[in-house]
DSSP file (Angstrom, degrees, kcal/mol; ACC not computed):
  #  RESIDUE AA STRUCTURE BP1 BP2  ACC     N-H-->O    O-->H-N    N-H-->O    O-->H-N    TCO  KAPPA ALPHA  PHI   PSI    X-CA   Y-CA   Z-CA
    1    1 A M              0   0    0      0, 0.0     2,-0.3     0, 0.0     0, 0.0   0.000 360.0 360.0 360.0 123.5  193.5  184.2  156.8
    2    2 A L        -     0   0    0      2,-0.0     2,-0.5     0, 0.0     0, 0.0  -0.714 360.0-157.5 -91.7 142.2  192.3  187.2  158.7
    3    3 A V        -     0   0    0     -2,-0.3     2,-0.5     2,-0.0    33,-0.0  -0.982   6.2-152.4-122.2 123.4  193.3  190.6  157.3
    4    4 A Y        -     0   0    0     -2,-0.5     2,-0.4     0, 0.0    -2,-0.0  -0.840  11.4-141.5 -97.2 127.3  193.2  193.5  159.8
    5    5 A L        -     0   0    0     -2,-0.5     2,-0.1     1,-0.0    -2,-0.0  -0.726  19.5-117.1 -88.9 134.2  192.5  196.9  158.4
    6    6 A R    >   -     0   0    0     -2,-0.4     3,-1.8     1,-0.1    -1,-0.0  -0.417  24.4-117.5 -69.9 148.7  194.5  199.9  159.7
    7    7 A M  T 3  S+     0   0    0      1,-0.3    -1,-0.1    -2,-0.1    -2,-0.0   0.746 111.9  52.9 -59.8 -28.8  192.3  202.5  161.4
    8    8 A H  T 3  S+     0   0    0      2,-0.1     2,-0.3     0, 0.0    -1,-0.3   0.473  83.4 108.3 -91.5  -1.4  193.3  205.2  158.8
    9    9 A E    <   -     0   0    0     -3,-1.8     2,-0.4     1,-0.0    -4,-0.0  -0.601  61.7-144.1 -79.5 134.9  192.4  203.1  155.7
   10   10 A H        -     0   0    0     -2,-0.3     2,-0.5     2,-0.0    -2,-0.1  -0.799  12.2-143.1 -97.4 139.0  189.3  204.3  154.0
   11   11 A I        -     0   0    0     -2,-0.4     2,-0.4     2,-0.0    -2,-0.0  -0.861  10.6-161.6-107.2 133.1  187.1  201.5  152.5
   12   12 A R        -     0   0    0     -2,-0.5     2,-0.5     2,-0.0    -2,-0.0  -0.943  11.6-142.5-111.9 134.6  185.3  201.9  149.2
   13   13 A K        +     0   0    0     -2,-0.4     2,-0.3     2,-0.0    -2,-0.0  -0.831  29.6 177.1 -93.3 131.2  182.4  199.8  148.1
   14   14 A V        -     0   0    0     -2,-0.5     2,-0.5     2,-0.0    -2,-0.0  -0.924  26.5-138.9-133.1 156.6  182.5  199.0  144.4
   15   15 A T        +     0   0    0     -2,-0.3     2,-0.4     2,-0.0    -2,-0.0  -0.974  26.8 178.8-113.3 125.2  180.5  197.0  141.9
   16   16 A V        -     0   0    0     -2,-0.5     2,-0.6     2,-0.0    -2,-0.0  -0.954  25.7-138.3-129.0 148.2  182.5  195.1  139.3
   17   17 A H        +     0   0    0     -2,-0.4    -2,-0.0     2,-0.0     0, 0.0  -0.918  32.2 177.6-104.7 116.8  181.4  192.7  136.6
   18   18 A L        -     0   0    0     -2,-0.6     2,-0.3     2,-0.0    -2,-0.0  -0.910  39.0-101.3-124.0 147.9  183.7  189.7  136.4
   19   19 A P     >  -     0   0    0      0, 0.0     4,-2.1     0, 0.0     3,-0.3  -0.522  34.8-134.4 -63.0 128.5  183.7  186.6  134.2
   20   20 A E  H  > S+     0   0    0     -2,-0.3     4,-2.5     1,-0.2     5,-0.2   0.865 102.4  51.4 -55.8 -42.8  182.3  183.9  136.5
   21   21 A D  H  > S+     0   0    0      1,-0.2     4,-2.4     2,-0.2    -1,-0.2   0.871 108.8  51.5 -68.5 -33.5  184.9  181.3  135.6
   22   22 A L  H  > S+     0   0    0     -3,-0.3     4,-2.5     2,-0.2    -2,-0.2   0.927 111.1  46.8 -65.2 -45.6  187.7  183.8  136.4
   23   23 A L  H  X S+     0   0    0     -4,-2.1     4,-2.5     2,-0.2    -2,-0.2   0.889 112.9  50.2 -65.9 -38.5  186.3  184.6  139.8
   24   24 A E  H  X S+     0   0    0     -4,-2.5     4,-2.3     2,-0.2    -2,-0.2   0.912 111.6  47.5 -63.9 -41.4  185.8  180.8  140.6
   25   25 A R  H  X S+     0   0    0     -4,-2.4     4,-2.4     2,-0.2    -2,-0.2   0.948 113.5  48.4 -66.0 -45.4  189.3  180.0  139.6
   26   26 A A  H  X S+     0   0    0     -4,-2.5     4,-2.1     1,-0.2     5,-0.2   0.910 111.3  49.6 -56.6 -46.1  190.7  182.9  141.7
   27   27 A Q  H  X>S+     0   0    0     -4,-2.5     4,-2.8     1,-0.2     5,-0.6   0.875 110.0  51.2 -66.1 -38.9  188.6  181.9  144.7
   28   28 A K  H  <5S+     0   0    0     -4,-2.3    -1,-0.2    -5,-0.2    -2,-0.2   0.923 111.2  48.5 -60.9 -42.4  189.8  178.3  144.3
   29   29 A A  H  <5S+     0   0    0     -4,-2.4    -2,-0.2     1,-0.2    -1,-0.2   0.845 120.3  36.2 -65.9 -35.3  193.4  179.5  144.2
   30   30 A T  H  <5S-     0   0    0     -4,-2.1    -2,-0.2    -5,-0.2    -1,-0.2   0.804  91.9-140.2 -86.0 -29.9  193.0  181.8  147.3
   31   31 A G  T  <5 +     0   0    0     -4,-2.8     2,-0.2     1,-0.3    -3,-0.2   0.713  68.0 111.1  71.4  21.2  190.6  179.6  149.3
   32   32 A E  S   <S-     0   0    0     -5,-0.6    -1,-0.3    -6,-0.2    -2,-0.2  -0.655  71.6 -95.8-119.0 172.5  188.9  182.8  150.2
   33   33 A G     >  -     0   0    0     -2,-0.2     4,-2.1    -3,-0.1     5,-0.2  -0.091  50.7 -85.4 -78.1-173.8  185.6  184.5  149.5
   34   34 A V  H  > S+     0   0    0      1,-0.2     4,-2.8     2,-0.2     5,-0.2   0.941 122.2  49.2 -62.1 -50.8  185.0  187.1  146.9
   35   35 A T  H  > S+     0   0    0      1,-0.2     4,-2.2     2,-0.2    -1,-0.2   0.921 115.5  41.9 -58.5 -47.8  186.1  190.2  148.8
   36   36 A E  H  > S+     0   0    0      2,-0.2     4,-2.5     1,-0.2    -1,-0.2   0.861 113.1  54.5 -73.7 -29.5  189.4  188.8  150.0
   37   37 A T  H  X S+     0   0    0     -4,-2.1     4,-2.3     2,-0.2    -2,-0.2   0.954 111.2  45.3 -59.7 -50.7  190.1  187.2  146.6
   38   38 A V  H  X S+     0   0    0     -4,-2.8     4,-2.4    -5,-0.2    -2,-0.2   0.906 112.4  51.4 -61.1 -41.1  189.6  190.6  144.9
   39   39 A R  H  X S+     0   0    0     -4,-2.2     4,-2.5    -5,-0.2    -1,-0.2   0.925 109.6  50.0 -59.7 -43.8  191.8  192.3  147.6
   40   40 A Q  H  X S+     0   0    0     -4,-2.5     4,-2.1     1,-0.2    -1,-0.2   0.912 110.3  49.9 -60.3 -42.1  194.6  189.8  147.0
   41   41 A G  H  X S+     0   0    0     -4,-2.3     4,-2.1     1,-0.2    -1,-0.2   0.899 110.7  49.9 -65.8 -40.1  194.4  190.4  143.2
   42   42 A L  H  X S+     0   0    0     -4,-2.4     4,-2.5     1,-0.2    -1,-0.2   0.892 108.7  52.4 -63.3 -40.3  194.6  194.2  143.8
   43   43 A R  H  X S+     0   0    0     -4,-2.5     4,-2.6     1,-0.2    -1,-0.2   0.901 109.2  49.6 -64.4 -40.6  197.5  193.8  146.0
   44   44 A L  H  X S+     0   0    0     -4,-2.1     4,-1.6     2,-0.2    -2,-0.2   0.906 110.5  50.0 -66.0 -42.0  199.3  191.7  143.3
   45   45 A V  H  X S+     0   0    0     -4,-2.1     4,-0.7     2,-0.2    -2,-0.2   0.915 113.1  46.2 -61.9 -45.7  198.6  194.3  140.7
   46   46 A A  H >X S+     0   0    0     -4,-2.5     4,-0.8     1,-0.2     3,-0.7   0.900 111.3  52.1 -64.1 -38.9  200.0  197.1  142.9
   47   47 A A  H 3X S+     0   0    0     -4,-2.6     4,-2.1     1,-0.2    -1,-0.2   0.807  94.4  73.2 -68.8 -27.3  203.0  195.0  143.8
   48   48 A G  H 3X S+     0   0    0     -4,-1.6     4,-2.1     1,-0.2    -1,-0.2   0.860  93.1  53.7 -49.6 -43.3  203.7  194.5  140.1
   49   49 A E  H <X S+     0   0    0     -3,-0.7     4,-2.3    -4,-0.7    -1,-0.2   0.914 107.9  50.0 -64.0 -43.8  204.9  198.1  139.7
   50   50 A V  H  X S+     0   0    0     -4,-0.8     4,-2.2     1,-0.2    -1,-0.2   0.901 109.6  51.2 -60.4 -41.8  207.3  197.7  142.5
   51   51 A Y  H  X S+     0   0    0     -4,-2.1     4,-2.5     1,-0.2    -1,-0.2   0.867 109.0  51.0 -60.0 -40.5  208.7  194.5  140.9
   52   52 A R  H  X S+     0   0    0     -4,-2.1     4,-1.7     2,-0.2    -2,-0.2   0.917 109.8  49.9 -68.1 -42.3  209.1  196.3  137.6
   53   53 A R  H  X S+     0   0    0     -4,-2.3     4,-0.7     2,-0.2    -2,-0.2   0.899 111.8  47.4 -59.0 -43.1  211.1  199.1  139.3
   54   54 A V  H >X S+     0   0    0     -4,-2.2     3,-1.2     1,-0.2     4,-0.5   0.922 109.0  55.6 -64.5 -44.2  213.4  196.6  141.1
   55   55 A A  H >< S+     0   0    0     -4,-2.5     3,-1.0     1,-0.3    -1,-0.2   0.828 100.8  58.2 -58.3 -33.5  213.9  194.7  137.8
   56   56 A R  H 3< S+     0   0    0     -4,-1.7    -1,-0.3     1,-0.2    -2,-0.2   0.748 100.2  58.7 -68.4 -22.9  215.1  197.9  136.1
   57   57 A L  H XX S+     0   0    0     -3,-1.2     3,-3.1    -4,-0.7     4,-0.7   0.632  76.0 124.8 -80.7 -11.5  217.8  198.2  138.8
   58   58 A R  T << S+     0   0    0     -3,-1.0    -3,-0.0    -4,-0.5    -4,-0.0  -0.235  85.5   4.4 -52.2 127.5  219.2  194.8  137.8
   59   59 A G  T 34 S+     0   0    0      2,-0.2    -1,-0.3     1,-0.1    -2,-0.1   0.305 114.4  87.6  79.7  -8.2  222.9  195.2  137.0
   60   60 A G  T <4 S+     0   0    0     -3,-3.1     2,-0.6     1,-0.0    -2,-0.2   0.514  70.1  79.4-100.1  -6.0  222.8  198.9  137.9
   61   61 A V     <  -     0   0    0     -4,-0.7     2,-0.4     2,-0.0    -2,-0.2  -0.908  67.5-153.3-106.4 121.6  223.6  198.4  141.6
   62   62 A R        -     0   0    0     -2,-0.6     2,-0.4     2,-0.0    -2,-0.0  -0.773   5.7-160.6 -92.5 133.6  227.2  197.8  142.6
   63   63 A F        -     0   0    0     -2,-0.4    -2,-0.0     2,-0.1     0, 0.0  -0.899  17.0-149.8-114.6 143.9  228.1  195.9  145.8
   64   64 A S        +     0   0    0     -2,-0.4     2,-0.4     2,-0.1    -1,-0.1   0.299  66.5 110.2 -93.3  10.6  231.4  196.1  147.5
   65   65 A I  S    S-     0   0    0      4,-0.0     2,-0.6     1,-0.0    -2,-0.1  -0.738  70.1-131.4 -88.3 131.7  231.1  192.5  148.7
   66   66 A D     >  -     0   0    0     -2,-0.4     4,-2.1     1,-0.2     5,-0.2  -0.753  14.5-155.7 -81.0 115.6  233.3  189.9  147.2
   67   67 A L  H  > S+     0   0    0     -2,-0.6     4,-2.0     1,-0.2    -1,-0.2   0.870  91.6  51.7 -65.5 -38.5  230.9  187.1  146.3
   68   68 A A  H  > S+     0   0    0      2,-0.2     4,-1.5     1,-0.2    -1,-0.2   0.898 111.5  46.9 -66.1 -40.5  233.6  184.4  146.5
   69   69 A Q  H  > S+     0   0    0      1,-0.2     4,-0.9     2,-0.2    -2,-0.2   0.857 110.6  53.9 -68.5 -34.8  234.7  185.5  150.0
   70   70 A L  H  < S+     0   0    0     -4,-2.1     3,-0.4     1,-0.2    -2,-0.2   0.884 106.9  50.7 -67.5 -37.4  231.1  185.6  151.1
   71   71 A R  H >< S+     0   0    0     -4,-2.0     3,-1.3     1,-0.2    -1,-0.2   0.828 103.8  58.7 -71.0 -29.7  230.6  182.0  150.0
   72   72 A E  H 3< S+     0   0    0     -4,-1.5    -1,-0.2     1,-0.3    -2,-0.2   0.781  93.4  69.0 -67.0 -24.2  233.7  180.9  151.9
   73   73 A D  T 3<        0   0    0     -4,-0.9    -1,-0.3    -3,-0.4    -2,-0.2   0.580 360.0 360.0 -70.6  -9.7  232.0  182.2  155.1
   74   74 A R    <         0   0    0     -3,-1.3    -1,-0.2    -4,-0.2    -2,-0.1   0.504 360.0 360.0 -67.7 360.0  229.4  179.4  155.0
């Protein structure tokens, strides 16, 4: 999988100390190298906050659509 970076993104080079077995398992799961595996992990961590915010909305959003009527439309 190729990942294209947007021109305005700034790249930082970092050094991290990771448990070898964790990195190996993560790379096996992604099928990618170290850099892309770490990027995917960081994306998942960042997305977790969005998921938590959406979960807090559960039951708090009212829809004017009748679910039974919507199902009849199939």
